[in-house]
Structures are given as C-alpha cells and as structure tokens.
C-alpha positions as CSV (number, residue, x, y, z in Angstrom):
1,M,-0.2,0.4,-0.1
2,K,1.8,3.1,-0.9
3,G,-0.5,5.7,0.5
4,T,-3.7,6.5,2.1
5,V,-6.7,8.9,0.3
6,L,-8.8,10.3,2.6
7,N,-12.3,10.8,1.5
8,V,-12.7,14.0,1.6
9,F,-14.8,14.7,-1.0
10,H,-18.0,12.5,-2.9
11,M,-16.8,12.2,-6.4
12,A,-13.0,12.1,-6.4
13,F,-13.0,7.8,-6.7
14,Q,-15.8,7.6,-9.0
15,T,-15.3,5.3,-12.0
16,S,-13.4,6.3,-15.0
17,S,-16.5,5.8,-17.6
18,D,-18.4,9.1,-15.7
19,T,-16.8,11.7,-18.1
20,G,-18.6,14.4,-16.5
21,C,-17.1,15.2,-13.5
22,P,-16.2,18.3,-13.7
23,L,-12.9,17.9,-11.9
24,K,-11.5,15.2,-14.1
25,H,-9.0,17.2,-15.7
26,C,-7.9,19.4,-12.7
27,S,-5.2,18.3,-10.4
28,L,-5.9,19.3,-6.5
29,L,-4.0,20.2,-3.9
30,D,-4.8,17.1,-0.9
31,T,-3.2,17.9,2.2
32,G,-4.7,14.0,3.2
33,S,-2.9,12.4,0.5
34,S,0.4,10.4,0.9
35,L,1.1,10.2,-2.8
36,H,0.3,11.8,-6.3
37,V,-1.8,10.3,-8.6
38,F,-3.0,11.1,-12.0
39,N,-5.3,9.2,-13.9
40,N,-4.3,9.7,-17.8
41,L,-1.3,8.1,-18.9
42,S,-0.7,9.7,-21.7
43,R,0.9,12.5,-19.1
44,F,3.1,9.7,-17.7
45,E,7.0,10.2,-18.5
46,S,9.5,7.3,-17.6
47,F,6.6,4.9,-16.9
48,R,7.2,2.1,-15.4
49,K,4.5,-1.3,-13.8
50,A,3.9,-1.4,-10.4
51,P,4.7,-4.2,-8.2
52,R,1.8,-6.4,-7.7
53,G,-0.2,-5.6,-5.0
54,D,0.1,-1.9,-4.8
55,Y,-3.0,-0.3,-4.2
56,V,-4.7,3.6,-2.9
57,L,-7.2,3.2,0.6
58,A,-9.7,5.4,-0.7
59,G,-12.7,4.9,1.7
60,S,-13.1,1.4,2.4
61,A,-12.2,0.5,-1.0
62,K,-8.4,-0.2,-2.3
63,V,-7.7,1.4,-5.9
64,P,-4.9,-0.5,-7.4
65,I,-2.1,1.4,-8.8
66,L,-1.4,0.1,-12.6
67,G,2.1,2.1,-12.5
68,Y,4.2,5.1,-11.8
69,G,6.0,7.7,-13.6
70,K,6.9,11.6,-13.7
71,V,4.4,14.1,-14.6
72,T,4.9,17.7,-16.0
73,M,2.2,20.1,-14.9
74,R,1.7,24.0,-16.0
75,V,0.9,26.0,-13.4
76,D,-0.2,29.6,-13.6
77,L,2.1,32.4,-12.3
78,D,0.8,35.5,-10.8
79,N,1.1,37.5,-13.9
80,G,-1.1,35.1,-16.0
81,K,1.9,33.4,-17.7
82,K,2.2,29.4,-17.2
83,R,5.7,27.6,-15.9
84,I,6.5,23.6,-15.3
85,F,6.2,21.9,-12.6
86,R,7.1,17.8,-12.3
87,L,6.3,15.6,-10.0
88,H,8.5,12.4,-9.7
89,D,6.8,8.9,-8.6
90,V,3.3,9.8,-9.4
91,A,0.5,6.4,-9.4
92,Y,-1.4,5.8,-12.3
93,C,-5.1,5.2,-11.4
94,P,-7.0,5.1,-14.0
95,E,-10.2,4.5,-11.8
96,F,-9.9,7.9,-10.4
97,V,-11.6,10.9,-12.0
98,T,-9.8,14.0,-10.7
99,N,-5.8,14.1,-10.4
100,I,-4.1,14.4,-6.8
101,V,-1.2,16.5,-5.7
102,S,-0.1,15.5,-2.1
103,Y,0.5,18.5,-0.1
104,D,2.4,16.2,2.0
105,L,4.9,15.3,-0.5
106,L,5.3,18.6,-1.5
107,E,6.3,19.7,2.1
108,E,8.8,17.2,2.0
109,R,10.8,18.9,-0.7
110,G,10.7,22.7,0.9
111,F,7.2,23.8,-0.9
112,R,4.5,25.4,1.2
113,W,1.0,26.6,0.8
114,D,1.1,30.5,1.9
115,T,-2.7,31.0,2.6
116,K,-2.6,34.5,2.6
117,T,-1.5,35.4,-0.4
118,G,-2.9,32.0,-2.2
119,Q,0.4,30.5,-3.6
120,L,2.5,27.6,-3.1
121,V,6.2,29.1,-1.9
122,R,9.4,27.5,-1.7
123,S,11.2,27.8,1.8
124,D,12.5,31.0,1.5
125,D,8.9,32.6,0.4
126,S,9.8,33.0,-3.4
127,P,6.9,32.2,-5.2
128,V,6.2,28.9,-7.1
129,C,2.6,29.2,-8.6
130,Q,-0.9,30.3,-8.0
131,I,-3.4,28.3,-6.1
132,R,-6.9,28.6,-8.1
133,K,-10.1,27.7,-6.0
134,K,-12.8,25.6,-7.7
135,G,-16.1,25.1,-5.8
136,R,-14.5,23.6,-2.8
137,Y,-11.5,22.6,-3.7
138,R,-7.8,23.8,-4.4
139,I,-6.5,23.6,-7.5
140,L,-2.9,23.7,-9.3
141,E,-3.9,23.1,-12.8
142,D,-7.1,23.1,-14.7
143,L,-6.9,21.0,-18.1
144,T,-10.7,20.7,-18.7
145,E,-10.5,23.6,-21.3
146,V,-8.1,22.6,-23.1
147,E,-9.2,18.9,-23.5
148,A,-12.5,20.2,-24.7
149,A,-10.7,22.2,-27.5
150,F,-7.9,19.4,-28.4
151,P,-9.6,16.2,-27.8
152,A,-7.2,14.5,-30.0
153,I,-4.8,14.6,-26.6
154,K,-6.6,11.8,-25.3
155,V,-5.6,9.6,-27.4
156,P,-3.2,7.4,-26.2
157,K,0.6,6.6,-27.1
158,C,1.0,3.7,-29.1
159,R,3.4,1.2,-28.1
160,R,6.3,0.5,-30.3
161,S,6.3,-2.6,-32.7
162,A,8.5,-5.2,-34.1
163,R,7.7,-3.2,-37.3
164,T,8.5,0.1,-36.0
165,P,11.7,1.9,-37.2
166,R,14.1,2.5,-34.3
167,P,14.4,5.8,-33.1
168,K,17.8,7.6,-33.1
169,S,20.0,6.2,-30.0
170,V,21.3,9.2,-27.8
171,G,24.5,8.7,-26.5
172,S,27.5,11.0,-25.7
173,G,31.0,11.1,-27.6
174,I,32.4,8.6,-24.7
175,L,29.2,6.4,-25.5
176,W,29.6,6.0,-29.3
177,H,33.6,5.6,-28.8
178,L,33.1,2.3,-27.3
179,R,29.9,1.1,-29.1
180,M,32.0,1.7,-32.3
181,G,35.0,-0.3,-30.9
182,H,37.3,2.8,-29.7
183,V,37.0,4.8,-33.0
184,G,39.0,7.7,-32.8
185,P,37.6,11.4,-32.8
186,Q,37.3,12.5,-36.6
187,V,35.3,9.1,-36.9
188,L,33.3,10.4,-33.9
189,R,32.4,13.8,-35.7
190,Q,31.4,12.1,-39.0
191,L,29.0,9.2,-37.7
192,G,25.9,11.6,-37.2
193,D,26.5,12.2,-41.3
194,K,27.3,8.9,-42.5
195,S,25.2,6.7,-40.5
196,L,21.3,6.4,-39.5
197,G,19.8,5.8,-36.0
198,V,22.8,8.0,-34.3
199,Q,22.4,11.0,-32.6
200,L,25.6,12.3,-30.9
201,K,25.2,14.4,-27.4
202,G,27.7,16.7,-26.8
203,P,31.1,17.2,-28.0
204,A,32.6,14.6,-30.0
205,T,35.7,14.3,-28.2
206,H,37.0,11.6,-25.3
207,K,39.4,10.6,-23.3
208,C,39.9,6.8,-23.3
209,T,42.5,4.9,-21.0
210,A,42.1,1.8,-22.7
211,C,43.1,3.2,-25.7
212,A,46.2,4.6,-24.6
213,G,47.2,1.3,-23.3
214,A,46.2,-0.5,-26.3
215,K,47.5,1.9,-28.9
216,I,51.1,2.5,-27.1
217,H,54.2,1.9,-29.1
218,R,57.7,2.5,-28.4
219,I,58.9,5.9,-30.5
220,I,61.8,5.6,-32.8
221,S,64.2,8.7,-32.6
222,R,64.5,9.4,-36.7
223,R,66.5,12.4,-36.3
224,K,68.9,13.2,-39.0
225,P,72.5,13.4,-38.4
226,D,74.1,16.9,-37.7
227,Q,76.9,15.7,-39.9
228,K,76.6,14.3,-43.5
229,P,79.7,12.5,-45.0
230,T,81.1,14.4,-48.0
231,Q,83.0,11.6,-49.5
232,P,81.4,7.5,-50.6
233,F,81.7,5.3,-48.3
234,A,83.2,7.8,-45.8
235,K,80.3,6.5,-43.6
236,V,79.0,2.6,-44.0
237,H,75.7,1.2,-43.1
238,L,76.3,-2.6,-42.3
239,D,73.6,-5.4,-42.3
240,W,73.2,-8.7,-42.2
241,T,70.7,-11.5,-43.7
242,P,70.6,-15.2,-43.1
243,F,69.5,-18.0,-45.8
244,E,69.3,-21.7,-45.8
245,K,72.6,-23.0,-46.3
246,T,73.8,-23.4,-49.8
247,V,75.6,-26.2,-51.4
248,D,78.6,-24.4,-51.4
249,G,77.9,-23.6,-47.7
250,F,77.1,-19.8,-47.6
251,V,74.9,-19.5,-44.9
252,R,74.3,-15.4,-45.1
253,A,75.0,-11.9,-46.9
254,M,76.3,-9.0,-45.3
255,F,75.2,-5.8,-46.8
256,L,77.4,-2.8,-47.1
257,T,76.0,0.9,-48.0
258,C,77.3,4.4,-48.7
259,E,75.3,6.6,-47.2
260,L,76.1,9.2,-49.6
261,T,75.9,7.7,-53.0
262,G,73.7,4.8,-52.3
263,M,76.3,2.0,-53.4
264,M,76.1,-1.3,-52.0
265,F,78.6,-4.1,-51.8
266,V,77.9,-7.5,-50.6
267,Y,79.9,-10.6,-49.2
268,F,78.5,-14.0,-48.6
269,C,79.6,-15.7,-45.4
270,K,79.9,-19.2,-44.9
271,S,79.3,-18.9,-40.8
272,Y,78.0,-16.6,-38.3
273,T,81.0,-15.8,-36.1
274,T,82.8,-12.5,-35.9
275,N,85.8,-13.5,-37.1
276,V,83.7,-13.9,-40.9
277,S,82.6,-10.5,-40.3
278,L,85.5,-9.1,-39.4
279,A,88.0,-10.2,-42.1
280,N,85.0,-9.1,-44.7
281,L,85.8,-5.5,-43.3
282,K,89.1,-5.7,-43.4
283,D,88.8,-6.9,-47.3
284,F,86.5,-4.2,-48.2
285,Q,88.6,-1.3,-45.9
286,A,91.6,-2.7,-48.7
287,I,89.9,-2.6,-51.8
288,L,88.8,0.8,-51.1
289,K,91.9,1.7,-50.4
290,T,93.4,0.5,-53.3
291,R,90.7,0.9,-56.0
292,Y,89.5,4.2,-55.5
293,S,91.8,5.7,-52.6
294,L,88.7,6.0,-50.6
295,R,88.4,4.6,-46.5
296,M,85.5,3.7,-44.0
297,R,85.7,6.5,-41.4
298,T,82.3,5.7,-39.7
299,I,79.9,2.0,-39.5
300,R,76.7,1.8,-38.6
301,S,75.3,-1.4,-37.3
302,D,72.4,-2.7,-35.6
303,G,74.4,-3.9,-32.7
304,E,75.7,-7.3,-33.3
305,L,79.4,-6.0,-33.7
306,A,79.3,-4.3,-31.1
307,G,81.6,-4.4,-28.0
308,V,83.6,-7.2,-29.8
309,R,87.1,-6.9,-28.7
310,K,88.5,-7.5,-32.2
311,V,86.5,-5.6,-33.9
312,S,87.0,-2.6,-31.6
313,R,90.7,-2.7,-31.4
314,W,90.7,-2.7,-35.7
315,C,88.5,-0.1,-35.8
316,G,90.5,1.8,-33.2
317,Q,93.5,1.0,-35.7
318,E,92.0,2.0,-39.2
319,G,90.8,5.3,-37.0
320,I,87.1,4.0,-37.5
321,K,84.2,5.2,-35.5
322,F,81.8,2.2,-34.8
323,E,77.8,3.4,-34.4
324,S,75.7,1.0,-33.0
325,S,71.6,1.4,-32.5
326,P,70.4,0.7,-28.9
327,P,69.5,-3.0,-28.0
328,N,66.4,-4.5,-30.0
329,T,66.3,-1.1,-32.3
330,Q,66.6,-2.1,-35.5
331,D,64.6,0.6,-37.2
332,Q,67.4,3.3,-36.5
333,N,69.8,1.4,-38.4
334,G,67.1,2.0,-41.6
335,R,68.9,2.9,-44.2
336,A,71.0,-0.8,-44.1
337,E,67.9,-2.4,-43.4
338,H,66.1,-1.1,-45.6
339,A,68.5,-1.5,-48.6
340,G,68.9,-5.4,-47.6
341,A,64.6,-5.6,-47.7
342,V,65.0,-4.3,-51.2
343,I,67.6,-6.8,-52.3
344,I,66.1,-9.7,-50.9
345,M,62.7,-8.8,-52.6
346,K,64.4,-8.3,-56.1
347,A,66.3,-11.3,-55.7
348,R,63.0,-13.4,-54.6
349,S,60.9,-12.0,-57.6
350,M,64.0,-12.7,-60.0
351,R,63.8,-16.6,-58.7
352,I,60.2,-16.8,-59.0
353,S,59.6,-15.6,-62.7
354,A,63.0,-17.5,-63.7
355,K,61.2,-20.6,-61.9
356,L,64.9,-21.3,-60.2
357,P,65.7,-23.4,-56.6
358,H,66.2,-21.8,-53.9
359,D,69.8,-23.2,-53.5
360,L,71.1,-20.7,-56.1
361,W,69.8,-17.8,-53.9
362,V,73.8,-16.4,-53.7
363,D,74.2,-15.8,-57.4
364,M,70.6,-14.1,-57.2
365,V,71.1,-12.0,-54.5
366,N,75.0,-11.1,-56.4
367,T,72.8,-10.3,-59.2
368,A,70.3,-8.0,-57.2
369,V,72.8,-6.1,-55.6
370,Y,74.4,-5.2,-59.2
371,L,71.0,-4.4,-60.7
372,H,70.6,-2.2,-57.6
373,N,73.7,-0.1,-58.3
374,R,72.7,0.9,-61.9
375,T,68.9,1.3,-60.8
376,P,67.9,5.1,-61.0
377,K,66.9,6.4,-57.1
378,A,64.3,9.2,-56.5
379,E,66.2,10.4,-53.4
380,L,69.3,10.5,-55.7
381,N,67.2,13.2,-58.2
382,W,66.5,10.0,-60.4
383,E,70.3,9.3,-60.3
384,S,71.7,5.8,-60.1
385,P,73.8,4.9,-57.2
386,Y,76.7,3.8,-59.9
387,E,76.7,7.3,-61.5
388,R,76.5,9.2,-58.3
389,F,79.5,7.0,-56.8
390,Y,81.8,7.5,-60.6
391,S,80.8,10.9,-60.7
392,W,81.9,11.6,-57.7
393,L,85.3,10.0,-58.5
394,A,85.8,11.8,-61.6
395,D,85.4,15.3,-60.1
396,N,87.4,14.4,-57.2
397,H,89.6,12.0,-57.8
398,E,90.7,12.8,-61.6
399,I,89.6,9.3,-62.6
400,S,88.2,9.0,-66.1
401,G,85.7,6.7,-67.7
402,R,81.8,6.5,-68.1
403,R,79.6,7.8,-65.5
404,K,76.6,6.7,-66.4
405,P,76.0,2.7,-66.0
406,Q,76.2,0.7,-69.7
407,L,72.7,-1.6,-69.8
408,A,72.9,-2.7,-73.2
409,H,74.6,-6.2,-72.2
410,L,71.6,-7.4,-69.6
411,K,69.3,-10.0,-70.5
412,A,66.3,-11.4,-68.8
413,Y,67.6,-12.9,-65.7
414,G,66.3,-17.0,-66.4
415,C,66.2,-16.5,-70.4
416,K,67.4,-19.2,-71.9
417,A,71.5,-19.2,-72.5
418,Y,73.8,-21.8,-74.4
419,A,77.6,-22.7,-73.1
420,M,80.3,-22.7,-75.4
421,T,82.0,-25.8,-75.1
422,G,85.7,-25.8,-75.6
423,D,85.5,-27.9,-78.5
424,A,83.4,-24.8,-80.2
425,Q,86.1,-22.3,-78.8
426,L,88.5,-23.9,-80.7
427,K,86.0,-24.3,-83.7
428,K,86.6,-27.9,-83.7
429,K,83.9,-30.0,-86.0
C-alpha cells in the first residue's frame, strides 16, 4: 500500500467511465494524501509498471495502482503566464476521476502553501505558482478547457512494435566511442552524418584510458645526423640477412651500403662468427684504399659487432668510428635494413619469375645488388648509385671513364642461354 487518500469529497473516486465529472482534468492540492495520483496515462514520462499488490486506500475501497512515473504540469503564475512544475513517483490510477497532488510530499521537498497570498511558495518565500479555487477545492492545474478544445490529445500513445523503425540512439562522445570499438575523434564527428540512428550528445571528444594502453608503441628517434659525409663510403651502413645453407656452404649475406651515394657491396658468409664479418670488413677497407683511394671512417650497425674486442681494436687502428643502434632497435639502422629488404625482394622476384631453385640465392642476390647499383633512385634525383659514385670519383680523383651505367648487355634473368664448349672455342667439328 503506497498511501491512503482520505474521502474528503464524494466524487473523487468514481469510475473512469463517468466522464461528466468537472474535476477529471484538474490537479487538486490534497492535504490528506500521502502520494500523487493521476488518471491520464498520456501525461506520464518514464513510466514503469507497478509491483503486484500496490493500491490506494480510498475510504473502504482499494484502488489498484497500475504504474509509476513522472508528470509535468503547467501551473499559473501571478502575472498570468505558465511555468513547468514536475512531479516524481506519481501513481497511475485510471479509476480516479481527478488528479491529486500530495501537499505532504510537497512539504518534504521544501514547498508550502501560503494561505494569505494563495500561492505555493518555497522555503525562502519565493513564489512557485498560484493555487486556484474551484468550488470547494484548491486547484494547481486545470486542463478542462484544453481537453475540450483538443480532444485528440486523449488518444493514448501507441506502443512500439517489431515493425516500428528504431528511434535514434542518443549517446555522448565517449559512449559512441565505446559502441564503435574505440574509434578516433574524427570518425565520431562523421558518424552522425554518415550513419543512421546516431545522435551524438555533446562534443565529439573522448579520453579513453583503454585506447592509451592498447595503442601504445615505441617512438623511434629518426632525427637526421648533424654531420653528413662528403666522400663515398666515408660512412657505411652494415647489415646481415640469413638464408638457407647452400651447396657451397653459404648461410648469410653481409651488405655494406654507402650513405652518400647508395652504392652497395655484398659479401657471402659461411658462418655467423665475428671473425668472418671482421675479415670481410678488412677486405672491403683494402679494396676502397687500393682501387678508389677511399676509406671507411664510420660504420653504422644494428649492434651485432658492438662491444666485440677484436672489432673495437681494428676500428681503433684504422681510425674508424663504430656506431651501434640501441638494443632491439634495428629501426635506427633503417638505411641498411631497407636496402637489404629491397635486395631480398628483388632476388625473390627474379627467382619466382625464372622458376629457379632457392639454393641459387647467392647468384640471385649478387645479381640483385648489381642491378640495384645501376637503378635510378628518386632520393638521388633519379641518378643511379653507380652514376653518383663514379661521378664523384671523376670530379675529385681525376679518374676518367663513363659515369652512367651501361645496360645494353643485360638479359632477362632466367632466359635461355647456351654454354660454349671447349671444342666450339677451338672451332672443332
């Protein structure tokens, strides 16, 4: 039992079929009621079904309560204007032929009836609305004339069925961010225009700690060096790529890339030991000195040779600075890593096109490096590493010869070829 309504007037609890009651569309201020009671379902907001057994005791009769909700009234001010006055936890009793506003509940919320001015006022005596007199009753709202002029508002609201289109779903930016699987703010801004049933409430921004944890990643420093080399192979980028063991015993390739010209040399290793890599470096340094009057001054690697005593001793003797990227950060050795990946991709493409076995990877990688050095590059202003390298030699070391690569001798890798035998060379029949 939610409350007891005293029988202060004999017409308040007639059946709803008696539509001739003059108080049917009025809201009475009742000092004896312990809850608000309204009889028109169309006036309820946030309606919820009442628990089984809830009723209002009216005299000796028990009037069942079918539900509860919010009701918005339009009450009169002293200047003739209207204002909104909302009631909460209002009981729905269709058998009541009038609406009852509990003065006891209003007092609990800080309102009181000023009998001198005939107004409902707050605790600070500020007026809320006028309390009208209709017969012997005090009225907060009278919609009799409105209901008579607009009978269509008596039509009850239709309940939504399975065929009724879904209304727009209202949500804040963070709610739609979660609904859409943690999308970004730019997607949220376009969601309402590019989708149906979306109504974004508030700004399309969000702060999601889950996104911050899920999308965290390392930030690799890619700042350009303060000093750039002015001679070919003054700074060399070093990298290794492993392969399956060939018949000749080679297990990986060692790439040396010039930072200035992009020229690349390759060595094939039969083991992963430091001695083999150091021997290749010594051989390459000798070639640069003997053939081109050049020398390595800086070696950049991913850390495989860093801290090795033999390598450090040799670099000290040659005056070479050894630069190593941080542990597990091969990205900072990007030039060598990228160049090696390009060579491997080129060699794999030639092998697949020529339908040759994988055991011939040494010849394929060697050919790929040869072609890479003679291929124009956008970062070199569409010059090839070969042209950039030999142009520098011609301008600075007075070495004559062609600067652009000669490609007339090239054949498609994997095309038919015939070996000349010894008898053919001697022109024996």
